[in-house]
N, C-alpha and C positions, 0 to 999 in steps of 0.2 A: 556492553553497550549500555550507556546510561540514558534514561528517558526523563526529560524534564517535563514535569506536569504543569509547572507554572512559570511563565516568563514575564517578569514585570516590564511594563512599557515605560517610555520616557516620562509620560505624564504621571504615572504612578510613582516613579522614583522621585520626581520633582515634588509631588505632594508629600511623600514621606519625609523628604529632606526639609521641607518647610515646616513640618509639624514636630520634628525632633529638636530637642535642645542640645546644644553642643557643650561638651564638658572638656575643659582644658586641664591637662595634667602637668603643665609647665610651672615652674616656680615663679612666684611674683618677684619682680625686680623693680627696685626704686631708681628712678633716673638720677644719676649723680651720687648715689649712695656711697659707692666706694671712695670717690674723691672727698666727700664730706667726712667719712670716717678717718681718712688719712690726715685731714686737717684737724682732727679732734672734735668734730662736730657731730650732731645727731645724724643718724642714717636717713631719717625721713623728713627732716627740717621742721617738724611740728612737735617733736617731743620736748625739746628745751631750747633755750636761746633767747636773745633779746626780742625777737619778733613774736615769740609766744609768751614771754614772761612779763614784758614791760607793757604799760598801757599804750593804747593807740593815740592818745591825745593828752594834753595837759591844760590846766587852767592858767589864765594869764597872771592871776594874783598868787600863783604857786600853792593853791590849796591842794591837799592830797586828793587823788582821783579814786573813784570806787573801782574795785577789782571785779572781774567777772567771776562766775562760779568756778570755772576751770582754773583760773589763776589762783583763786583762793585754795582750791583743792590741791594744786601743785605745791603751793606754799606750805600748807599744812602737812603734806606728805614729806617735804624736805625737813620741816621742824621735827616730825616724828623720827625720821632717819637720823637726824643729828642727836636727838635725845637717846636713841638706841646706841649710837656710836659712843656717846659719853658714858653710858652705863657699862658697855663692854670694855672700854678703856679703863674704867674704875676697877672692874673685876680683874683685868690684867695686872694692874698695879698692885691690888691686894694679893694676887697669886705670887707676884714677884717677891713681895715682902714675906709671904709664908714660905716660899721656896728658899729665901735667904736664911730664915730661921732654921729651916730643916737642914740646910747645908752646914750651918755652924754646929748644929747638934751632932751631925755625922762626923765632923772633924774632931769634936770633943771625945766622942766614943772611940775613934781610931787611936787617939793618943793614949788611952788607958790600956 
């Protein structure tokens, strides 16, 4: 036989529930994320695209507009990625040339 020493009342349960913070363990889902990915767009619609990369307005006399800090940051990141890609492609071309030289040397040694 179990003896309950403490039985919380409804008022106490309501008080505890109002003082506790709730923690959600579900994954965060972005509305429309799957359909955007299927169309080749960003999952969250704020990572890249014309709405985030292009200016919100233009001058009538077609002067260049000033970019925001985030737009400049994204542009600089893309420039850096492009430079890194160019360096890596150059290394690949150099290795192809080296491999070609090595392959011809192997063929010459096999002939002897």
